[in-house]
Backbone as CSV, one residue per row, in Angstrom:
resi,resn,N_x,N_y,N_z,CA_x,CA_y,CA_z,C_x,C_y,C_z
1,MET,119.220,118.700,93.342,117.808,118.441,93.561,117.635,117.354,94.629
2,LYS,116.550,117.442,95.365,116.312,116.466,96.416,114.853,116.055,96.435
3,ILE,114.625,114.745,96.531,113.286,114.202,96.710,113.160,113.745,98.153
4,LYS,112.027,114.059,98.779,111.812,113.686,100.172,110.658,112.689,100.261
5,PHE,110.872,111.632,101.036,109.820,110.668,101.326,109.341,110.949,102.746
6,LEU,108.104,111.404,102.867,107.574,111.906,104.122,106.781,110.812,104.838
7,SER,107.252,110.386,105.999,106.520,109.390,106.786,105.128,109.919,107.103
8,HIS,104.111,109.154,106.725,102.737,109.625,106.893,102.066,109.069,108.141
9,TYR,102.667,108.014,108.710,102.120,107.382,109.905,103.233,107.201,110.930
10,ASP,102.863,106.995,112.185,103.893,106.801,113.208,104.609,105.471,113.038
11,TYR,104.032,104.552,112.235,104.674,103.268,111.996,105.373,103.212,110.637
12,SER,105.399,104.314,109.882,106.057,104.308,108.573,107.532,103.930,108.731
13,GLY,107.947,102.910,108.041,109.330,102.468,108.121,109.692,101.824,109.439
14,PHE,108.685,101.367,110.181,108.920,100.832,111.540,109.843,99.621,111.544
15,ASN,109.894,98.887,110.450,110.746,97.697,110.387,111.983,97.930,109.516
16,GLY,112.287,99.174,109.248,113.489,99.490,108.495,113.326,99.462,106.991
17,ILE,112.136,99.149,106.497,111.903,99.118,105.056,111.365,100.482,104.625
18,THR,112.194,101.237,103.938,111.837,102.585,103.489,112.219,102.743,102.019
19,PRO,111.664,103.733,101.336,112.082,103.964,99.944,113.575,104.245,99.851
20,GLU,114.178,103.847,98.746,115.606,104.061,98.542,115.902,104.058,97.048
21,PRO,117.117,104.466,96.653,117.456,104.458,95.222,117.243,103.081,94.607
22,ALA,116.694,103.066,93.403,116.389,101.805,92.728,117.640,100.968,92.493
23,SER,118.796,101.595,92.435,120.043,100.858,92.200,120.360,99.870,93.313
24,ARG,119.704,100.027,94.471,119.969,99.124,95.587,119.113,97.863,95.565
25,SER,118.272,97.743,94.566,117.394,96.560,94.528,117.429,95.890,93.167
26,LEU,118.625,95.724,92.618,118.739,94.994,91.360,118.250,93.557,91.556
27,PRO,117.473,93.032,90.620,116.956,91.664,90.783,118.069,90.625,90.736
28,LYS,117.855,89.518,91.430,118.864,88.466,91.485,119.158,87.895,90.103
29,TRP,118.140,87.844,89.245,118.362,87.265,87.925,119.318,88.118,87.085
30,TYR,119.388,89.419,87.374,120.301,90.263,86.604,121.755,89.865,86.874
31,ALA,122.054,89.580,88.148,123.421,89.185,88.499,123.818,87.880,87.813
32,LYS,122.850,87.032,87.485,123.135,85.727,86.895,123.321,85.778,85.376
33,ILE,122.969,86.881,84.752,123.130,86.981,83.301,124.620,86.976,82.952
34,PRO,125.061,86.104,82.059,126.484,86.094,81.689,126.855,87.330,80.881
35,ARG,128.122,87.645,80.840,128.591,88.806,80.096,128.473,88.590,78.594
36,PHE,128.692,87.342,78.154,128.695,87.037,76.731,127.802,85.828,76.458
37,ILE,127.250,85.763,75.261,126.348,84.687,74.874,127.048,83.333,75.016
38,GLY,126.317,82.368,75.596,126.862,81.027,75.741,127.984,80.919,76.739
39,ASN,128.052,81.902,77.653,129.112,81.925,78.674,130.517,81.952,78.068
40,GLU,130.612,82.519,76.873,131.942,82.693,76.287,132.754,83.652,77.157
41,LYS,134.058,83.547,77.073,134.938,84.279,77.979,135.382,85.637,77.441
42,ARG,135.193,85.866,76.147,135.685,87.126,75.602,134.771,87.615,74.483
43,LEU,134.944,88.863,74.143,134.152,89.478,73.086,134.563,88.947,71.721
44,THR,133.578,88.618,70.896,133.837,88.249,69.503,132.882,89.025,68.609
45,LEU,133.310,89.231,67.380,132.506,89.968,66.409,132.097,89.024,65.296
46,ASN,130.774,88.938,65.042,130.275,88.060,63.997,130.449,88.695,62.619
47,LYS,130.290,87.876,61.579,130.447,88.376,60.217,129.410,89.432,59.862
48,ASP,128.246,89.372,60.529,127.214,90.368,60.246,127.448,91.681,60.987
49,GLY,128.545,91.757,61.748,128.869,92.991,62.452,128.366,93.053,63.871
50,ASN,127.555,92.083,64.275,127.056,92.052,65.654,128.060,91.319,66.547
51,ASN,128.097,91.715,67.828,128.995,91.039,68.759,128.215,90.110,69.680
52,ASN,128.918,89.407,70.527,128.298,88.386,71.389,128.011,88.873,72.806
53,ALA,128.034,90.191,73.029,127.727,90.734,74.355,126.243,90.563,74.663
54,THR,125.920,90.284,75.907,124.528,90.111,76.320,123.954,91.433,76.832
55,ILE,122.707,91.369,77.243,122.016,92.539,77.779,122.672,93.045,79.071
56,LYS,123.541,92.230,79.658,124.266,92.639,80.864,125.059,93.918,80.622
57,TRP,125.427,94.160,79.367,126.236,95.336,79.040,125.433,96.393,78.288
58,CYS,124.113,96.296,78.358,123.255,97.284,77.688,122.941,98.412,78.664
59,ASN,123.533,99.565,78.459,123.327,100.679,79.385,121.885,101.151,79.463
60,PRO,121.141,101.244,78.357,119.739,101.637,78.491,118.950,100.684,79.383
61,PHE,119.287,99.382,79.320,118.583,98.397,80.145,118.900,98.601,81.623
62,ILE,120.176,98.711,81.971,120.532,98.896,83.378,120.069,100.256,83.872
63,ASP,120.062,101.267,83.004,119.548,102.584,83.407,118.074,102.512,83.779
64,SER,117.314,101.650,83.101,115.898,101.511,83.441,115.729,100.840,84.804
65,LEU,116.561,99.832,85.096,116.466,99.134,86.384,116.829,100.050,87.550
66,THR,117.726,101.013,87.308,118.267,101.831,88.389,117.714,103.254,88.406
67,ALA,116.747,103.556,87.557,116.216,104.919,87.476,115.381,105.262,88.711
68,GLY,115.637,106.407,89.304,114.802,106.912,90.379,114.904,106.129,91.667
69,TYR,113.752,105.904,92.274,113.677,105.336,93.620,112.633,104.229,93.652
70,MET,112.792,103.336,94.620,111.883,102.209,94.728,111.110,102.280,96.043
71,VAL,109.814,101.993,95.961,108.971,101.835,97.143,108.729,100.338,97.322
72,TYR,108.820,99.873,98.563,108.792,98.430,98.831,107.578,98.027,99.660
73,LEU,107.228,96.764,99.546,106.221,96.159,100.404,106.796,96.045,101.814
74,SER,106.054,96.520,102.816,106.609,96.590,104.170,106.456,95.294,104.962
75,ASN,105.535,94.423,104.565,105.309,93.159,105.267,105.119,92.024,104.273
76,ASP,105.441,90.807,104.704,105.055,89.638,103.910,103.541,89.640,103.715
77,VAL,103.095,89.261,102.522,101.669,88.999,102.318,101.530,87.614,101.699
78,MET,100.503,86.906,102.120,100.250,85.562,101.597,99.050,85.605,100.660
79,VAL,99.220,84.995,99.499,98.128,84.885,98.534,97.708,83.423,98.484
80,SER,96.469,83.170,98.843,95.946,81.801,98.825,94.700,81.761,97.954
81,MET,94.235,80.556,97.647,93.075,80.379,96.783,91.947,79.728,97.574
82,GLU,90.791,80.372,97.553,89.610,79.816,98.218,88.423,79.904,97.274
83,ASN,87.849,78.761,96.962,86.690,78.693,96.070,86.938,79.440,94.761
84,GLY,88.149,79.299,94.241,88.476,79.893,92.958,88.851,81.361,93.003
85,SER,88.874,81.937,94.205,89.221,83.353,94.341,90.496,83.499,95.158
86,GLN,91.298,84.470,94.805,92.519,84.741,95.549,92.205,85.552,96.801
87,ILE,92.826,85.149,97.895,92.681,85.825,99.175,94.064,86.308,99.610
88,ILE,94.165,87.588,99.993,95.453,88.149,100.407,95.384,88.471,101.898
89,THR,96.347,87.940,102.661,96.369,88.158,104.104,97.786,88.511,104.555
90,TRP,97.862,89.143,105.715,99.147,89.480,106.328,98.947,89.569,107.827
91,ARG,100.060,89.619,108.582,99.965,89.551,110.036,99.738,90.908,110.683
92,SER,100.502,91.925,110.270,100.417,93.220,110.934,100.955,94.283,109.998
93,GLY,101.007,95.529,110.484,101.605,96.594,109.698,100.606,97.533,109.074
94,GLY,99.406,97.606,109.658,98.429,98.536,109.124,97.657,97.940,107.957
95,ASP,96.998,98.806,107.219,96.145,98.393,106.111,96.995,98.315,104.844
96,LEU,97.652,97.193,104.634,98.650,97.075,103.564,98.065,97.098,102.166
97,ILE,96.943,96.394,101.980,96.380,96.210,100.641,94.875,96.427,100.701
98,GLY,94.384,97.184,99.744,92.953,97.423,99.658,92.396,96.932,98.328
99,LEU,91.091,96.954,98.224,90.407,96.509,97.016,89.964,97.698,96.173
100,HIS,90.003,97.524,94.867,89.345,98.421,93.935,88.181,97.654,93.316
101,SER,87.155,98.370,92.905,86.089,97.738,92.144,86.586,97.450,90.737
102,GLU,86.174,96.316,90.180,86.538,95.999,88.802,86.020,97.058,87.838
103,MET,84.969,97.794,88.264,84.391,98.835,87.416,85.291,100.070,87.336
104,GLN,86.282,100.164,88.230,87.120,101.364,88.278,88.218,101.376,87.236
105,ILE,88.516,100.214,86.648,89.543,100.176,85.611,88.977,99.504,84.368
106,SER,89.689,99.647,83.262,89.273,99.019,82.015,89.868,97.616,81.918
107,PRO,89.124,96.657,81.390,89.699,95.324,81.167,90.942,95.368,80.289
108,ASP,91.054,96.395,79.459,92.220,96.511,78.582,93.494,96.821,79.353
109,GLN,93.377,97.232,80.613,94.559,97.501,81.432,95.157,96.230,82.037
110,ILE,94.425,95.137,81.957,94.851,93.903,82.619,95.671,93.050,81.656
111,PRO,96.934,92.789,81.959,97.745,91.954,81.069,97.189,90.533,80.997
112,PRO,97.433,89.832,79.900,96.992,88.434,79.797,97.546,87.596,80.951
113,GLY,96.689,86.759,81.513,97.114,85.871,82.585,96.973,86.457,83.975
114,TYR,96.419,87.672,84.080,96.252,88.314,85.384,94.773,88.355,85.767
115,SER,94.509,88.344,87.062,93.149,88.391,87.573,92.505,89.731,87.234
116,SER,91.199,89.708,87.033,90.469,90.945,86.722,90.187,91.777,87.968
117,GLN,90.478,91.225,89.154,90.243,91.958,90.401,91.408,92.900,90.690
118,PRO,91.168,94.216,90.666,92.257,95.143,90.991,92.365,95.374,92.499
119,TYR,93.592,95.532,92.957,93.887,95.846,94.344,94.678,97.153,94.380
120,LYS,95.033,97.576,95.570,95.954,98.707,95.676,96.886,98.504,96.868
121,PHE,98.166,98.729,96.618,99.144,98.750,97.690,99.000,100.084,98.422
122,LYS,98.832,100.018,99.745,98.793,101.246,100.537,100.230,101.704,100.790
123,ASN,100.487,102.960,100.539,101.826,103.528,100.654,101.919,104.347,101.934
124,ASP,102.973,104.136,102.710,103.128,104.818,104.001,103.857,106.155,103.895
125,PHE,104.259,106.541,102.687,105.088,107.736,102.539,104.503,108.695,101.509
126,GLY,104.398,109.975,101.914,104.141,111.019,100.947,105.450,111.359,100.243
127,ILE,105.368,112.082,99.161,106.565,112.444,98.401,106.556,113.936,98.127
128,GLN,107.713,114.547,98.332,107.867,115.968,98.061,109.034,116.174,97.106
129,THR,108.745,116.782,95.959,109.779,117.113,94.980,109.921,118.624,94.895
130,PRO,111.052,119.110,94.382,111.237,120.561,94.251,110.200,121.180,93.317
131,SER,110.023,122.471,93.417,109.072,123.187,92.568,109.369,122.926,91.100
132,GLY,108.316,122.581,90.353,108.474,122.321,88.928,108.733,120.869,88.586
133,TYR,108.791,120.003,89.598,109.069,118.582,89.369,107.872,117.729,89.797
134,SER,107.541,116.755,88.966,106.507,115.772,89.276,107.163,114.410,89.469
135,ALA,106.359,113.418,89.830,106.866,112.054,90.016,106.055,111.091,89.161
136,LEU,106.777,110.293,88.385,106.159,109.231,87.600,106.223,107.946,88.408
137,PHE,105.066,107.347,88.666,104.972,106.097,89.416,104.671,104.979,88.415
138,ILE,105.522,103.960,88.369,105.358,102.880,87.414,105.692,101.544,88.073
139,HIS,105.223,100.481,87.439,105.656,99.145,87.859,107.173,99.082,87.709
140,PRO,107.885,98.471,88.663,109.339,98.382,88.532,109.741,97.912,87.137
141,LEU,110.558,98.719,86.474,110.856,98.507,85.064,111.581,97.182,84.824
142,ASN,111.143,96.489,83.784,111.719,95.206,83.378,111.598,94.133,84.453
143,ARG,110.589,94.260,85.335,110.417,93.286,86.411,109.170,92.437,86.172
144,SER,109.143,91.758,85.022,108.028,90.856,84.736,108.078,89.588,85.575
145,ASP,109.168,89.427,86.364,109.262,88.270,87.255,108.372,88.421,88.482
146,LEU,107.942,89.632,88.787,107.088,89.849,89.956,105.688,89.297,89.675
147,PRO,104.999,88.745,90.695,103.706,88.106,90.452,102.537,89.078,90.365
148,PHE,102.813,90.362,90.311,101.776,91.387,90.194,102.241,92.423,89.186
149,HIS,101.308,93.267,88.782,101.651,94.356,87.868,101.012,95.641,88.393
150,SER,101.841,96.601,88.775,101.351,97.877,89.291,101.009,98.808,88.126
151,LEU,99.913,99.526,88.257,99.506,100.475,87.221,100.242,101.799,87.417
152,SER,100.325,102.587,86.366,101.146,103.796,86.375,100.338,105.038,86.738
153,GLY,101.043,106.025,87.260,100.437,107.325,87.554,101.497,108.409,87.491
154,PHE,101.068,109.639,87.282,101.976,110.785,87.165,101.411,111.886,88.054
155,VAL,102.140,112.243,89.113,101.596,113.092,90.164,102.484,114.324,90.371
156,ASP,101.861,115.470,90.522,102.594,116.719,90.763,102.949,116.806,92.252
157,THR,104.025,116.149,92.596,104.425,116.003,93.995,105.165,117.221,94.551
158,ASP,105.258,118.284,93.767,105.783,119.520,94.346,104.713,120.247,95.143
159,GLY,103.471,119.793,95.018,102.389,120.383,95.805,101.555,119.354,96.544
160,TYR,101.452,118.145,95.967,100.634,117.076,96.547,101.543,116.136,97.328
161,HIS,101.400,116.122,98.655,102.319,115.358,99.501,101.644,114.222,100.246
162,VAL,100.390,113.942,99.929,99.679,112.807,100.524,100.206,111.526,99.875
163,PRO,100.323,110.419,100.611,100.811,109.178,99.998,100.003,108.787,98.762
164,VAL,100.697,108.397,97.722,100.082,107.890,96.499,100.024,106.370,96.607
165,ASN,98.816,105.823,96.595,98.678,104.370,96.621,98.841,103.810,95.209
166,PHE,99.158,102.524,95.118,99.524,101.936,93.833,98.550,100.826,93.444
167,PRO,97.625,101.107,92.527,96.738,100.045,92.045,97.546,98.949,91.360
168,PHE,97.101,97.702,91.516,97.805,96.596,90.871,96.855,95.444,90.611
169,VAL,97.260,94.587,89.699,96.565,93.323,89.468,97.580,92.211,89.693
170,ILE,97.076,91.038,90.027,97.961,89.939,90.401,97.801,88.791,89.410
171,ARG,98.857,88.058,89.191,98.819,86.938,88.266,97.763,85.933,88.725
172,ALA,96.912,85.522,87.823,95.743,84.723,88.185,96.100,83.378,88.794
173,ASP,97.259,82.827,88.436,97.633,81.499,88.941,98.549,81.566,90.156
174,PHE,98.781,82.764,90.688,99.773,82.877,91.763,99.186,82.567,93.127
175,THR,99.870,81.714,93.858,99.647,81.538,95.289,101.025,81.473,95.942
176,GLY,101.095,81.932,97.173,102.374,81.924,97.864,102.584,83.222,98.609
177,ILE,103.819,83.491,98.992,104.149,84.666,99.784,104.905,85.683,98.927
178,ILE,104.437,86.910,98.960,105.193,88.034,98.403,105.919,88.652,99.588
179,GLU,107.224,88.615,99.559,108.006,88.941,100.744,108.128,90.442,100.984
180,ALA,108.225,90.801,102.276,108.539,92.174,102.653,109.835,92.582,101.959
181,GLY,109.877,93.811,101.475,111.053,94.284,100.754,110.953,94.108,99.254
182,THR,109.869,93.490,98.778,109.656,93.372,97.339,109.314,94.748,96.765
183,PRO,109.971,95.178,95.702,109.629,96.484,95.121,108.234,96.459,94.511
184,ILE,107.437,97.474,94.829,106.063,97.526,94.315,105.834,98.690,93.366
185,ALA,106.690,99.708,93.414,106.553,100.835,92.494,107.887,101.547,92.365
186,GLN,108.180,102.008,91.159,109.387,102.789,90.883,108.966,104.247,90.727
187,VAL,109.698,105.137,91.367,109.361,106.559,91.391,110.461,107.332,90.674
188,ILE,110.114,108.005,89.590,111.100,108.741,88.808,110.707,110.214,88.777
189,PRO,111.500,111.086,89.420,111.186,112.517,89.375,111.454,113.080,87.979
190,ILE,110.532,113.905,87.505,110.624,114.457,86.147,110.301,115.947,86.189
191,LYS,111.151,116.729,85.558,110.915,118.170,85.488,109.825,118.470,84.471
192,ARG,108.867,119.300,84.873,107.810,119.702,83.952,108.320,120.837,83.057
193,GLU,108.256,120.615,81.776,108.676,121.620,80.803,107.694,121.636,79.640
194,VAL,107.681,122.729,78.902,106.852,122.823,77.704,107.638,122.230,76.536
195,TRP,107.057,121.226,75.896,107.709,120.549,74.784,106.941,120.797,73.490
196,ASP,107.673,120.874,72.399,107.083,120.889,71.056,107.679,119.710,70.301
197,HIS,107.129,119.371,69.151,107.688,118.251,68.405,107.669,118.550,66.914
198,SER,108.520,117.831,66.194,108.548,117.925,64.742,108.903,116.559,64.182
199,VAL,108.539,116.318,62.943,108.902,115.102,62.220,109.742,115.535,61.030
200,GLU,111.004,115.135,61.015,111.951,115.613,60.014,112.001,114.680,58.797
201,ASP,112.215,115.259,57.623,112.367,114.472,56.401,113.660,113.655,56.449
202,PHE,113.666,112.589,55.684,114.857,111.752,55.596,116.031,112.549,55.038
203,ASP,117.187,112.382,55.664,118.410,113.045,55.238,119.500,111.983,55.184
204,ALA,119.897,111.581,53.993,120.849,110.479,53.841,122.187,110.810,54.487
205,LYS,122.656,112.026,54.346,123.941,112.401,54.914,123.901,112.330,56.432
206,ARG,122.831,112.823,57.007,122.683,112.772,58.467,122.657,111.322,58.956
207,THR,121.905,110.482,58.265,121.790,109.079,58.654,123.133,108.363,58.552
208,ARG,123.859,108.595,57.473,125.181,107.972,57.319,126.143,108.456,58.402
209,GLY,126.023,109.729,58.767,126.896,110.270,59.806,126.646,109.620,61.153
210,TYR,125.373,109.431,61.514,125.044,108.762,62.770,125.604,107.344,62.777
211,ALA,125.392,106.617,61.658,125.833,105.225,61.581,127.355,105.126,61.638
212,ALA,128.041,106.034,60.943,129.503,105.993,60.924,130.071,106.208,62.319
213,LYS,129.493,107.136,63.072,129.985,107.403,64.424,129.754,106.197,65.325
214,PHE,128.574,105.610,65.237,128.252,104.471,66.092,129.106,103.253,65.753
215,ASN,129.284,102.997,64.462,129.995,101.795,64.024,131.509,101.914,64.141
216,ALA,132.000,103.089,64.513,133.446,103.254,64.676,133.970,102.419,65.844
217,LYS,133.109,102.114,66.795,133.497,101.299,67.950,132.921,99.896,67.791
218,ILE,133.734,98.872,68.054,133.260,97.494,67.969,132.376,97.146,69.162
219,TYR,132.698,97.680,70.316,132.072,97.221,71.558,131.615,98.421,72.381
220,ARG,130.360,98.376,72.834,129.785,99.372,73.734,129.861,100.783,73.151
221,SER,129.448,100.913,71.910,129.459,102.215,71.242,128.611,103.233,71.993
222,TYR,127.431,102.809,72.390,126.530,103.752,73.059,127.142,104.287,74.344
223,LYS,127.666,103.380,75.182,128.249,103.836,76.443,129.456,104.739,76.210
224,THR,130.316,104.370,75.279,131.547,105.114,75.052,131.286,106.499,74.460
225,LEU,130.312,106.602,73.556,130.144,107.826,72.777,128.981,108.713,73.211
226,PHE,127.946,108.116,73.835,126.725,108.889,74.051,126.211,108.890,75.492
227,TRP,126.453,107.821,76.222,125.831,107.622,77.526,126.289,108.649,78.547
228,LYS,125.354,109.101,79.395,125.652,110.000,80.512,125.225,109.316,81.811
229,ARG,126.082,109.406,82.821,125.769,108.782,84.102,124.614,109.512,84.779
230,LYS,123.726,108.740,85.406,122.604,109.302,86.154,122.862,109.112,87.646
231,TYR,122.402,110.052,88.436,122.658,110.005,89.875,121.336,110.043,90.642
232,TYR,121.129,109.043,91.478,119.989,108.988,92.397,120.538,108.524,93.739
233,ARG,120.537,109.389,94.714,121.116,109.049,96.018,120.063,109.158,97.116
């Protein structure tokens, strides 16, 4: 399968900043997380059966950081405060950021500590996915360190190839520069399928079987027994 990012303007990617696999933009704080709690040098198992490994070795966590593709801010933008209101400016690069009316979103969408004024990142690239595949657009997963929060959308990009802009709200106390190359949205291609669901009764034998298989390994049970590698190139 192949996802295509279609340059929509003659200046799209003019400075070399283009969408790429999310695995290429791991946050700096992730690299600083120690392997074991308290910077211990080796794995230990506590009496309660838990080990001292940190989130650095949690495959579901790293899979979320590296899922799909990342769209980046193409230019530095400066956020300053004037008369109690945030002002966003930049030097060049087209119409980078636009305004939304506060009436266009619900106050319930705004996380605590964020301004009620919604903006939108202008995206320079359309997206084309194979037939039957859509694209989920979300705030970069587990990136609460970013001073903004992008809202989510789900678009049928096998037919709609116009750039999808990304509404966002910004932390109310933030002033400073958001640098070019900052990830602003994560794009995860998803196959559209018909799903059904069921809720199953408790089965003690089934539950014991799951637990026995998982607990057979002291360290990294999920990765060793269940995890499948994902590929985004």
